[in-house]
N, C-alpha and C positions, 0 to 999 in steps of 0.2 A: 484660697476661698473657693468653695464648690461654685461651678457656674449656675446650677439650681439648686434651689434650697428650698426645704419643707421646714414651717414652723407651725405646730401644733398647738393650738389654745381653746382653752374652756370657756367659753364665753357665758356661760350660764346654765344651770341646771334644768333641764329640761324633762317633764313627766313623760313626754312620750317617745325620749331617747333619740329624737331624730339626728342623722348625720348627714352631712354635706360636705363635698369638695368646692373649694373656692379658686379661679384660677386668674391671674393677671399677670400683666407684662411689668416690665422696669419702671414704668410710667403710672403703677398702679390702675393700668385700664384693664377693664373685665375683658377677658378673652371668650368667646363663643368658639364652640365647634372644637373644643379640644380633646382629644382623643386621650382617654382616661381607661386604664386597665389595672385591674388589682386581683392578684395572686395572692394565695396562700404561701406558706413557708416553705410546703412541697411543691409546688409549682402551679397548683391547680387554678385554673381562671374563675374568680368569684364575681366579676362583673365586667364588662365588655359595653362601654357606651361614652356620649358626647357630652361636653357642658351646653348648658342652653345661651340665651342672648346675653344674660345676665352673668354669664361665665360659671354658673353654679351647677353642679351635679347632685341630684339629691341620691341617698344611701339609705340602704338598708342599716339595722343594728348590726355591728360587724361584731360577733362574738368570736375573735381570734386574739391570741395575745402577739402574735406578730404579723403584718403584711407585707407585702410588697407593691408599691404604687408604682406606675409606670404613666407619663404624661407626655403625649407628642403632638406637636403642631407645626404645620408648615409655617417657615421661617423663623422657627425658634429651635434652640437645642434641646435634645430629648431629656426629659427628666427621669431620674431612676432613684428611690429610695426605701428604705426598709424601716418600719415604724412599729416601736413595741407599745404596749399598755393600749391599744386602740379603744378599749370599753370608756375609758374615761375622756376621749375626744369628743366633740360635736362637730367641730369644723376645720377642715384641713385645710390649709392654706398654701397653695402652689404658685412659686413666681417664677415665668419662665423669661430666659435670657435672649434676646435677639440674635440673629447670625450679624456679623458686622462686615461681611465681605461678598462677593458674587455668587456663592454657593447658596444664598437664600432664595434664590429667584426661584420659583414655582415652574416645573415643565411637566408637558401633558403628552409630548408625542411619542410615541411608541411605548407609553406606561399603561400600566394595569390601572393604575390611579394618579392622580394629582401628587407631584410630589417636589421638595426641592430639589435642586442639583446634586444637592450634597448626597440623599438618599437615592436617587436614581441609579440604577444599574447601568444605563446607557450611557454614553458619552455626548453630553447634549451641549451645544452652544444657545444660549439664548440672548438677543439683541431687543432692548426693550424700546417702548415707544418713544421715552427722552432721551435714548441715544439716536433714533432715527431723526428726531426733531433737533438736537444739538447739532448734528451734521449735514442738517438743510439736505438730504436727499429725495429726490422727489420719487424714483423709482426703485425697483431691485436691483435693476442693473450698475445704478450710479451707487447702492449702499455696499453691496457685495464686492464693487471695484477697490474699496477701501480695506478691505480684510486679506491679509496675509494668506489665508487658506484657500482664497479662489483666484482663477483666472478668468476674466472676461474676453471672449472675443468679439470685437466690434466689426458692424457691416453697415454703411451710411444707408442701405437699401433694404436688407434682411433684418436688420435690429441687431442685439447683443444675445449672445450665448454664454454658457456658465461651465468651467469647468473645474472639479475639486480634486485635487491630489493625482491630477493625470485623468480621469473618467471624465469623459464628455458628458453634455446635457442629457445624451439619450439613457444615460445611465443614473443620472439623478431626478428622482422622483421630484416634483414640484407640488406641493399641495396648498390649498386655501382652505381653512378650518377641516384639514384632515382630509381632502376631498380632493383628487389630483385635478390638475389645471388641465381639463379633455379639450379637444378640439386643436391639435397638432398634429398635423399629417405626419410629419418628420420624426415625432418623438422630443422633437425641440420646440421651443417656446419661445419668442422674442421677450426676454425678461423685463427690457423696457417698457413694455405694455403692461406690466403690472406694478401701478400704481402704489404708494404705500400712504395715501391720506386716510385711511381707514383701517389701518393695520396699528393694533395693539403690541403686536412682539412677533418675534421671528425666532423660530427654533430650527436648529441645524443638527441633524442627526450625522456624525462621522462614522462612515462606514455602512455596510449592506443593511439594509432591513425589509428584505425580502420576507420574512416571516411576518411582518406588522403589514408591509403596504403592498408585496406583490412583485411584479414586473415592473422594469425601471427604476429599480431601487437598489442596485447593486452597488452604486456607488456612492450613495446617501440621500439623505430626505431634507427637503429644506421645505417647512411648512410657515404659512404665512397666517397670523391667527388676527382675526377680526375682533371687533368690540364684541364682548361676551355679557356685559351688564351694564346699566345705566345707574349710577348712583344719584343724580340729580336732573332735574330739565333744564338746558342751555342751547345756547345756539353759538357755534364757533366760524369765525371767517378768517379765512387765510388767502392772501394775496401774494403771490410769488413773483418776479422779475430778473429778469439776466438781461444785461445790454447788449446782446446780440441779438434782440427782437424776439426773446422766448418768453414766455408767461403763462402763468397756472394760477385760476382761480378755485376755490373749494368753500362749500360752506357744509356744515356737518350741524343737524339738527337732533336733539335728543329731548325725550318726552317719557316722563314717567308718571304712570296714573295708579294708583295702588301697587296691584302685581302684574300689571302691563307695563311693559318697554317699548319704546318705539325708537328709531333709529333711521335717518333719511341723509346719505350722503351723496354730493352732486358737484362735480368737478369738470373743468376744461382746461386743456392745454393746447398751446398755440406757438409753434416756431416756423418761422418765414424761411428755413433754411440758410446756408451759409457756403461759401466759396472764396480761394482766396484769388481768384481769377475774375474777371470781365464777362465771361462768357454766361448765356442764360441758363445752361444747366449747373448745378450746384453739387458739390462734393458730400455736404450734408442735407438731405432732401428736405423739404417742407412737409411739415407734420402738422395735424390737428387730431386731437383726441377727445371725446367727450365720454362720461362715465358715471355711474352713478349706482348707490345700493340703498334698498329698502330691507329695514331689519324689524322683526316683530319677535317680542318673547315676552312668554308668558309661564307662571308658576302654578300648577293644579296640584294641590298636596305635596306629593315628592316628586313630582313631574315636571321637568322644564322643557318646553316647547319651545321651538324656535325655528322661525322662517325666515328666509332670507333670499332675496332677488339681487342679482347684478347683470349689467347691463356696458358694455364697451363698444365704442364705435370710434376706429380710427381710419384716417384718409392718409395714405403718403404718395406725393407727387414727386414724380420723377420729371424734371423738366427737359425738354429738347432744345437742341439748337437750332437756328433757324435753317432751313432747307435750302439746297442750291438751286439756282436757277434752273428752268424758268417757274419752280415751285418758291423762289424766294419771297418773304412775308408770312410766310408759314412755318409751323413746327409740330414735331410730335410730341405729346405728353402722354406718359402712362400714368394711372390712377391705380393706386393699390389699396384696395379696402379690406379691412377686418372687421366682422361685427360678431360680438360674441354677446350670448346671453346665458345666465345659469341661475336655476331656481334650485332651491335645496330645502328639505325640512329635517329638523332631527328632534328626536325626543329623548331625554336622560332621566332616569330615574334612579335616586340613589338613597338607601338606607345606611343603617351602620352596620350591615352585614354585607350587602351585594350592591351592585348597580348594573344596568340595562341601558346601554345606549345603540339607538338606532337612526341612523341618515342615509337619505333617499335624494339624490339629485338626478337633475335633467341639466343638459346642457347643449347647446347649439352655436357651432362657428362657422361663420360664412366668410370666405375668400373671394374677393373679385380683383380682376384685372383689365382695367378698362384702357383702350387707347383712343384719344381724341386728336384730331386735327386741328391746330388753334389759329386764327387768324390773330397774327402778332399787332395788327393795327386795330382791329376792333374788340379783340380778346373773345371773339364767338369760338364756342367748341361745335365740332362734330365728330360722333362717334364713328369710327372707320369700320366697326363692324368685323375686322378682320382675325379670324381664326386663330392666325397666329400670334398675336396680341391680346386678343380678348379670353377670358377665361373665366369661370366659377366654379368654386367647390363648395359643397354642403358637410360639415363634420357634426355629426349628432351623438352623443352618447348618453346612457345611463347608469347610475352608480348606485349601489346598495351595500351597505355595510351594517351588521348589527354585532353587537359582541354582548357577553354576560360576562362579569366579573365579579367575582366571590372573594370577599374581603374580610380582614380582620379574623381568618381563622388564626389560630393557635400562634405558629411559624409559617403559614402557607398561603398565598394567595393565588387566585386561579381565573385566566382569561379564556375564553374559548366562544370562537364567532365564526361567521360566514362574511363573504364579500363576493359579490357580482359586478362585472362591468361588461358593456359592451359598445363597440365602434362602429360607427357606420360612415362612410365616405362615399360621395357620389358628386360626379362632375367630370369634364372633358377630359382631365388630364390622368383619370383611372382608366386603365387597360379597356377593362369591360364595362366601364360607367358606374359600377357600383360593387364596392366592397364592404365587407364586415368580418369583424371579428369579436369573439365575446370570451370570456374567461370568469371560471366559478372555482372559488377556492373555500376551504375550511380550516382556520389556523386555531392555534392553541399556545398558550404560555404558562408556565408554572414556576412562582417566584418562591424561593424557600430561604426563609432566614434562619440559616445555620447556628449564629450565635450573635451576641451584640458586634461582631466586627465583620461578619461575613454573611453576605447574599447570595444567592445564584438564581440564573432564571434560564430555564429549559424552554425551547419555543419549537414550534414543528406548522409547517402550512403545506396542505395537501391540493394541490390545484389541478385543475383542468381548463385546457384551452383548446379553441375548436380548431387550431392547425395543427400545433405542435406537441407532442409527448412531455408534457410539462413535471418537471421531475419532484419529488419530495424535498421540501426543502428546511433542513433543521438548523438550529442557532443554539449558543452557549453562551452565556453572559455570566461576569462573577465580578463582585465587588468586595474589597478588602478594605476595610475603616479600621487602620492602625490606632488612630486618636483622631482627635478634632483636628490635626494640623498634616496628616498623612492618609491619601486615597488612593488606592491601586485598582484599575479595573483591567480588566482581559475579555476577549470574545472571538468567536468562531461562529461563520455564517455562511451558509452556501445560498447563490443567489442564481437568479433565472433571468432573461430578457428575451420577449421573443419579439422579431423584427417588425419594424412599424409599417402600415399600409403603405406609405411611402416607398420604403426598401423594398416591398413587395411588388406593389402593382402600379406605382407610378409611371407615367410618360411624359416626360417634360421636353419638349422637342421644337425648338425656334430657331432663330439666326444665331443666337449666343449660346442656346444650350443644346445638349442632346442628351439625355438622362432615362434611362428605363429601370424600370424595377426588376427584379430578379426573385421569382416565386419559387425559387430552389434552395432559397438561402437556409440554412442550419440557425437555430436559436445560440444565443450564446449563454454560458454556463460560468458559474466563478466560486471560488472559495477563497474566502477574505478571513485575515486575521488582525486582531487590532489589541493593542494594551496601550493604557495610558497612566501616568502618574500625576496626582495634585498634590501639592505640597505647600504647608503655608507656614515658612519659616518663621515669621510676625505677625504679630496682631494684638494689637493693645488700645483700647478704645473704640474709635473708628477707623483707625490706622492698620494698614496690613500690607503686606508681600505675599502674594500667590504665583507660585509657578505650575504651570500646566503643560505635561510633555507628552506626545501623543504618538505613538509610532504606528504604521501601518504594513500590511503585506498582501496584497490580492493577485491572484491567478485568473485570467479571464481565458476561455477557451472560446474558440469560432468567433473571435473577433471580427466585427463587421465594418467594412469601409466602402469608401467610394474609390472605383479604379478603373483606368481604361480598358476598354474591349479590344482584345489584339487585331491588327491590322485596320481598326476603325478609327475614327474622332468621335465614338460615342463612348458613354460612361455607363457603368453598372454598378451595384454593389455585390459584393464578394466577400464573402468570409475568409478574410487574408490573412489571417494569422491568429496564433496565439499570443498573448500580452502578459507582463508581470508588472506590476506597480509597488514601488516602494516608497513610504513616505514618511516624514518626520516632521512635526508642527509643535512647535513651542510657543507659548504666550506668557508673559509675566505680566500681572496685572498687579498694581501698586497704588495705595492710598498713601501719598507721603504728608499730606498735613489735613486738615479741615476741609480746605478748599483746593485741593490739588488731585488729580491721579493722571496715572501716566500707564500706559500700556505697550509693551513692546510684543512684535509677533514675528516668527521666522518659521519661514514653508520651505521646504526642500522636498523633491520628489525625483524620483528614476523613473523611465518606463522602456521595457525592453519588449519591442513590437516583432522583432523579425530576427533571424540568425545571423542574418548578411548586414543588418544594419546595427551601429554602434548605440548602445544605450544612449537616450535623451536624459540630461539631466536639467531642471527648473529649480529656481527659488525666488522666492518672494520675501521682502524685509517690510515692516510696516511701524509705524510709530504713531502714537495718538496720545497728546497731551490735552488735558482737561481742567480749567479753573474756574470757580464759580464763585463770587463773594456773596452769600447768603443776606449779608447786612444791607447791601446796594441792588442785590438782585441782578450782576453782572456777571458775564460769563465769555470765558474764550476757547476755542478749539482750534489744536492744529494736527492734522493729518497727514503724514508720509506714506507713500506707498513706492518701494524700490524694486526692480527687478535686473538682475546682474545680466549679462551675454549670455546667450544660449545659443550652442551648439550642437544640430543635430545633423541626420542622414535622411534622405529621400530618393525614392527613383523619379527620374525625370528623363522623358524621352527614352526610357528603358535602361538608362544609365545611372549609378548609383553616384550623388552627388553631396557635397557636404554643404549645410546652410548655415548660416549664423543669424542670429537675432540681436540687434544693438542694444544695450542696456537703457533702461529708462526709469524715469521717476515721474511721481506727481506729489505735489502738494497744495493742500486747502487751507486756507484760514479763513476762520469766521467768528464776529462777536454776537452777543445778544444781549439784551437789556428788558427786564421785566418791570413795566409800569402798572404796580398794584392797583391804584386809584382808577386807571383805565382798563384794566383787565385784559392788557395787551402785551406781546412780547416783541419785539423789533429785533430783526437779525439781519446781519450785513456781512459781505466777507467776500473773498476770493477763490475762485476755482481754478486749478491748473495752474498755480503763480509761477511756473519755470516755461510757460507757454508751449509746452509738448504737443505738436500735433500730427508728425510722421514716424514712424520705426521702420528698419527693415523687416519683411514679413518673411515667414518660413515657405509661403508659397504652395505651389503644387497644385496639379488638379486642373480643373476647367476656369479657377477663378485666380490663377496664379498671378503674381505679381512681383516686381523686387522691392516694393514697398507698400505698406499699409497704413491706412488713416487709424489713428488711436484716438484722437479728440480733436475739436473744432477751435481748441486754444484757449488761451488765458479767458476768464470772464469773470464779471463782477455780477454779485445779486444783492437783491434786497427782499426781506420777507415780512410782512405784518401780519400777525396772528391775534385774533380780538374774540374775547368770549362775551356774550350778553346774557 
């Protein structure tokens, strides 16, 4: 049976001879915004338009014996049929069949227009809001740590950073609604600061995206997408507790008034800290976070106007132990404060032929370190005003991006745009007290649909950097869809990363640190090759098995690393080596029944950093089981991630040494129950079932140690979400 069918019915004889197309799904629900293209038998386009809210498109009288009708809609399989004797037909009825497996997810990152994953040329992973909530993850660090593709580096004081197939956080561009997360002196950002309470989904581009997003994108892109539309007015409360004194409260207010949409999201995170000993200092530092976002959306004709303001305030406290006599009864506490405010405005205009998207963003981030002398009897605090322990840095940035997308040409889509960003840092740790960098780029993509099975995309970015001669970066992507069961993708891209302000100009010297920037650094350049196969060997009704295999090879020149300055105790940044990264990522998704899903992930990669060092091989294995009983609204989720033993080499005290990292695993288990009459969902579970806390670390550099803290151990949580 054909997946899509056309039934032509003559309903009545009309004097006007008016003709229409009606589109609906398998449940006979009208489908709006279905793209209809009608061609003559010679291939000439006769009509190129969309159905209205009722799923209807009015036609002129079609005086052709034979017509080709094509219908496409996101989340549905393409329809194509040839119709004869059209003069006698008043109504053409088209039924579209939904995709039953994950490839129907709509993606927007690095695309000329919103497309289903199946139709996107880029290799993109999408994580939905439902999955975020099912896993009960509070921030980006927790979420990515459950994925085989990522390695998370934890630091109880500095936070979490991410690696993807060997590429560090400096090479992974983290975006929120397509805007780089600005305010990170070192190119790195603590991803535990990125709360997920207002995130609708996350899109991950595997492989370089320098053409679309410029510097810091050589390793990939992680795009956090916030709420875009509000369907109805409602208030959502969420209360989360863990048994170690961790809690988070959140309220999400949504209001819709005609064409005006408003959203206010406010949250508070509180953690008292944790340690295995009885000393005042804690392995995991006490932390407080307050965050909130205001969003306004309005539609004026074909223009969507969106304003968003985000505020984040974090205080992390490093408690000191009691001082020695004669200063007993006192202690030194260090407060690390991060205050971030981002305001952005976007204007999107879309017609059936083109779209214009513009976004402008201003961001300011303040980093403060304040030392207090604390009286342990009265808890009174006094600022020491010691310049070695007190500092303040201000990071501000502007970002502008505008793009024009020409859509629905016969077989061609075109994107052209400009992007501008400027970063300014001032503070006591910058050598000259102030440093600024800016970048301006022109970028373009052309997508060609060669035939029904093959798409290709050619892109180019022409950048200008205020310090470095930025190269022209080309890219090429290709998608081959043999059938609904088999897809093949291949790509090449050139990448560029300018050194960060921290790497160039920072001066961080105290009794624990001696790090200075290096203004003589050269920029990093890369050449990356990626290919992937998506195979669906089984699909019947809502059940399926889907296999996704991706391979990658990347050459990175002038790799920047932190190394010790010869004959000193200080460290600085050097272009230490060229590097090669080999990666293989495999994911098997299956829906084995109407209520159960299984996902198995395996990620392995190898890094070659120096001719004198042996390659380092990493691998992660993940397993996810999801069960949901639709009748009783009850679900179970089990997540396992395992990392085998890793052996690597490094230089220590000018000697080449071999370092091993012990294998480790993490298991999370949670249950959820929805109470329909109460409009509430209750979740409870166990995180880190095996009680893993520490593993042998790689060590190296100024923070070397034989052991690293991975987790605070086994915890129990409860989460209640209520909608009013």
